[in-house]
C-alpha positions in Angstrom: -1.6 8.8 -4.9 -2.0 6.8 -1.2 -1.1 3.3 -0.9 -4.0 0.8 -1.0 -2.2 -1.9 0.6 -1.2 -1.5 4.5 0.7 -3.6 7.2 -1.5 -5.5 9.4 -2.9 -3.5 12.5 -0.5 -5.8 14.7 2.5 -5.1 13.0 1.7 -1.4 13.2 1.1 -1.8 17.4 4.3 -3.8 17.4 6.0 -0.9 15.6 4.8 1.8 17.8 5.7 -0.2 21.1 9.2 -0.8 19.6 8.6 -4.7 19.9 9.0 -5.3 16.1 11.8 -7.0 14.6 14.7 -5.0 12.5 13.4 -6.2 9.0 9.9 -6.2 9.7 10.2 -2.4 11.5 12.3 -1.3 8.3 9.5 -2.2 6.0 6.6 -0.3 8.3 8.6 2.5 8.6 9.3 2.7 5.0 5.6 2.4 4.3 5.0 5.0 6.8 7.0 7.3 4.8 4.5 6.8 1.8 1.1 6.6 4.1 -0.4 9.3 6.0 -3.1 7.0 6.8 -0.8 4.7 8.8 0.9 7.1 10.1 -1.8 8.6 11.8 -2.5 5.2 13.0 0.9 4.6 14.6 0.8 8.3 16.1 -2.6 7.4 17.9 -1.0 4.3 19.2 1.9 5.9 20.4 -0.3 8.5 22.1 -2.4 5.9 23.9 1.2 4.5 25.1 1.8 8.1 26.6 -1.6 8.0 28.3 -0.3 4.7 29.8 2.7 6.2 30.9 1.2 9.2 32.4 -0.9 6.9 34.4 2.3 4.9 35.4 3.6 8.3 37.0 0.9 8.0 39.6 2.2 4.4 40.4 4.8 4.4 43.8 8.2 3.6 42.4 11.5 4.6 43.7 13.3 7.5 41.4 15.8 4.9 40.2 13.6 2.6 39.0 11.5 4.9 37.2 14.2 6.6 35.5 15.6 3.3 34.5 12.3 2.6 33.0 11.6 5.8 31.1 15.3 5.4 29.4 14.3 1.9 28.2 11.1 3.3 26.9 13.0 6.1 25.2 15.5 3.3 23.7 12.2 1.9 22.0 10.7 4.9 20.7 10.8 4.6 16.8 12.4 7.7 14.9 10.1 10.1 13.8 9.6 9.7 10.0 9.5 12.0 6.8 7.6 11.1 3.9 9.2 9.7 0.7 10.3 11.8 -2.0 9.5 11.2 -5.7 12.3 8.7 -6.8 13.2 10.4 -9.9 16.5 8.8 -9.6 18.7 7.2 -6.9 18.6 10.1 -4.5 19.8 8.7 -1.2 17.0 10.4 0.9 14.1 8.8 -1.1 13.1 6.6 1.3 14.7 8.0 4.9 14.3 4.6 6.7 16.7 3.1 4.1 19.4 5.6 4.5 21.1 3.5 7.1 21.6 0.8 4.8 21.7 2.5 1.3 24.0 5.8 2.2 24.3 6.2 -1.8 20.7 5.6 -2.8 19.7 2.4 -4.6 22.3 2.5 -6.9 24.5 1.8 -4.0 23.1 -1.6 -2.9 25.2 -4.7 -3.4 23.1 -5.8 -6.3 23.5 -9.5 -7.2 21.8 -10.9 -10.7 19.2 -13.7 -10.4 18.7 -14.1 -14.2 18.4 -11.5 -17.0 15.4 -9.6 -15.6 15.9 -9.8 -12.0 18.5 -8.5 -9.5 18.5 -8.6 -5.6 20.5 -6.9 -2.6 20.3 -8.4 0.9 19.9 -5.6 3.5 19.4 -7.2 6.6 20.3 -11.2 6.7 18.2 -13.1 9.2 19.8 -11.0 12.3 15.9 -11.0 13.6 14.9 -14.2 12.3 13.7 -12.5 9.2 15.2 -11.2 5.8 15.4 -8.0 4.4 16.1 -8.1 0.7 15.7 -5.3 -2.2 14.3 -6.9 -5.4 14.5 -5.4 -8.8 12.6 -6.4 -12.1 13.1 -4.7 -15.1 9.8 -3.5 -16.9 7.3 -6.0 -18.2 9.7 -8.9 -17.0 8.6 -11.3 -14.7 10.2 -12.3 -11.3 10.0 -16.2 -10.6 6.9 -18.0 -9.7 7.0 -19.1 -6.0 5.0 -20.0 -2.9 6.3 -19.6 0.4 7.2 -21.9 3.7 6.0 -18.5 6.0 5.2 -15.2 5.5 6.4 -12.6 3.0 5.6 -8.5 3.1 6.5 -6.9 -0.2 6.7 -3.3 -0.3 6.9 -1.5 -3.7 9.2 1.4 -3.5 9.5 2.0 -7.3 7.5 1.1 -10.0 4.2 -1.2 -9.9 3.7 -5.0 -10.5 1.1 -7.6 -11.0 1.3 -11.1 -9.6 -2.2 -12.6 -11.1 -4.1 -11.8 -7.5 -3.7 -8.0 -7.5 -2.0 -5.3 -8.8 0.4 -2.9 -6.7 1.9 0.2 -6.8 4.5 2.3 -4.8 4.0 2.2 -1.3 1.4 -0.9 -1.2 2.5 -3.2 1.6 1.6 -6.8 0.2 1.3 -9.9 2.3 1.8 -13.5 1.3 1.9 -16.9 2.9 2.4 -20.6 2.4 -1.3 -20.4 0.7 0.0 -17.9 -1.6 1.6 -19.1 -4.9 2.3 -16.2 -7.3 4.6 -14.9 -10.1 5.1 -10.9 -9.9 5.2 -9.4 -13.3 6.7 -5.8 -13.4 4.2 -3.5 -15.4 5.8 -2.3 -18.5 5.9 1.4 -17.8 9.0 1.3 -15.6 11.0 -1.0 -13.7 9.8 -2.0 -10.2 12.0 -2.1 -7.2 10.5 -3.6 -3.9 11.7 -4.2 -0.3 11.1 -7.8 0.5 10.9 -9.3 4.0 10.5 -12.9 4.7 10.8 -15.4 7.8 11.6 -18.4 6.1 12.7 -19.4 2.5 10.7 -19.4 -0.4 10.1 -22.4 -2.5 9.8 -22.2 -6.2 6.9 -23.5 -8.3 6.2 -24.4 -11.9 8.3 -27.1 -14.4 11.4 -24.6 -14.7 11.3 -23.6 -11.1 11.6 -26.7 -9.6 14.9 -27.5 -11.1 16.4 -24.2 -9.8 14.6 -24.4 -6.7 17.7 -25.4 -4.5 19.7 -22.6 -5.8 17.2 -19.9 -5.5 15.9 -20.7 -2.0 19.9 -20.4 -0.6 19.4 -16.7 -2.1 15.9 -16.1 -0.7 15.9 -17.3 3.0 
């Protein structure tokens, strides 16, 4: 089944141009491995960029300057993506964009517990102004009720969840911001694993959450 929720067009454009930061680029690249629609969109964006380069070829530039420009553009070009395979275990190639972070598959992540039903693993901790983390919630269990002090992208890798606002499945890229207060709950059929990217700490809500907010905010932000 194709994803229903997708990264914003602005993110896809920044990804296609090589301007997107590491954490968000990882999220977009992994979504693309699920989503043929967004892959085609990015391909068209890259093709448009190629047309601009063809026009640049007619601009009078010295050979060294032109060579330097094309070298920089080559460095920015995203790596071609292969579709994600079915995640029937912890196969390391299930999500090709994650291989640089998880050479041994999801089981090789440095998981840390956050209560009996939730665990998380850091992938990229703020090197580009945003954090990328894996979140694993047991089937049928709740995560933590929270809102945001910035923007959050959640990409479902395995399973599905419902946060009272919508229901999301593998491949969906879900946006939340400071106007969103939700409590993601994994559907009962199987555990839910997500790639989450945030650009500032979350803030716990609800009577119990507020007690633990200082601890949780340090983990997620």
